[in-house]
C-alpha positions as CSV (number, residue, x, y, z in Angstrom):
1,M,20.9,192.6,114.5
2,A,19.4,193.2,111.3
3,L,17.5,191.3,108.6
4,F,18.2,192.2,104.9
5,Y,16.3,191.2,101.8
6,D,17.1,190.6,98.4
7,I,15.7,190.1,95.2
8,V,17.5,186.4,93.9
9,F,17.2,184.4,90.4
10,N,16.7,180.9,91.2
11,K,18.0,178.6,88.4
12,D,15.7,175.5,89.4
13,S,12.7,177.5,89.0
14,R,13.8,179.8,86.4
15,R,12.1,182.8,88.5
16,H,13.4,185.5,91.1
17,E,12.6,185.7,94.4
18,I,13.0,187.4,97.6
19,E,15.7,186.0,100.1
20,F,15.6,187.1,103.7
21,V,19.2,187.1,106.1
22,N,20.7,188.5,108.6
23,Q,24.2,190.3,108.6
24,Q,25.9,187.1,108.1
25,F,24.2,186.7,105.0
26,D,22.9,183.3,106.4
27,Y,19.1,182.7,104.8
28,L,16.3,183.2,107.4
29,M,13.3,182.7,105.0
30,G,12.0,183.7,101.6
31,I,9.0,184.5,99.1
32,Y,9.0,182.5,95.8
33,Y,6.3,181.6,93.0
34,D,4.0,178.4,93.7
35,V,3.5,177.6,90.0
36,A,0.6,175.4,91.3
37,A,-1.2,177.9,93.4
38,G,-0.6,180.5,90.6
39,T,0.8,183.2,93.2
40,Y,4.0,184.4,95.5
41,R,4.0,182.4,98.6
42,L,6.4,182.3,101.8
43,S,8.9,179.6,102.6
44,L,8.1,179.0,105.9
45,P,4.8,179.3,108.2
46,L,3.6,183.0,109.0
47,E,4.4,182.6,112.3
48,E,8.0,181.5,112.1
49,A,8.2,184.4,109.6
50,R,7.0,186.6,112.7
51,A,9.2,185.1,115.3
52,I,12.2,185.9,112.5
53,S,11.5,189.0,111.8
54,K,10.5,190.1,115.8
55,S,13.9,188.9,116.2
56,W,16.3,189.9,113.9
57,G,14.7,193.3,112.5
58,G,12.8,194.2,115.8
59,R,9.1,194.5,114.6
60,D,5.9,192.4,112.9
61,F,6.5,190.6,109.4
62,D,3.9,192.5,107.6
63,L,3.0,189.0,104.9
64,D,0.6,191.3,102.6
65,Y,3.4,194.2,102.1
66,W,5.8,191.9,101.2
67,L,3.5,189.7,98.6
68,K,2.5,193.0,97.1
69,L,5.9,193.8,96.6
70,A,7.0,190.2,95.5
71,Q,4.1,190.6,92.7
72,Q,5.0,193.8,91.6
73,E,9.3,193.4,91.7
74,L,10.0,190.3,91.3
75,T,7.5,190.2,88.0
76,E,9.1,192.8,87.0
77,H,12.6,191.4,87.4
78,D,11.1,188.1,85.5
79,L,10.3,190.0,82.3
80,K,13.2,192.0,82.4
81,Y,15.9,189.2,83.5
82,P,14.2,185.7,82.2
83,N,17.9,184.6,82.6
84,G,19.1,186.3,85.8
85,K,20.7,189.6,85.7
86,E,24.1,188.0,85.2
87,E,23.7,186.3,82.1
88,N,21.8,189.7,80.6
89,S,24.1,191.8,81.6
């Protein structure tokens, strides 16, 4: 089994997010920007993310790694593609 991720544009929030999916592209969890908190957050409790990661990816979920990646990559995507990739291409 495999766990994949992709950076996607959320039209409602007007921000990019990280989505984690399985090989059938079923949404499993995500990382999004929480405006009220001013930071990126996991879409579900950490223990659930760890269980999903172990089940689909065979390893523990490193939240610090993914939040750091989100801060860097999603911020960059928001600046480069403010309306999503498709609309700016």
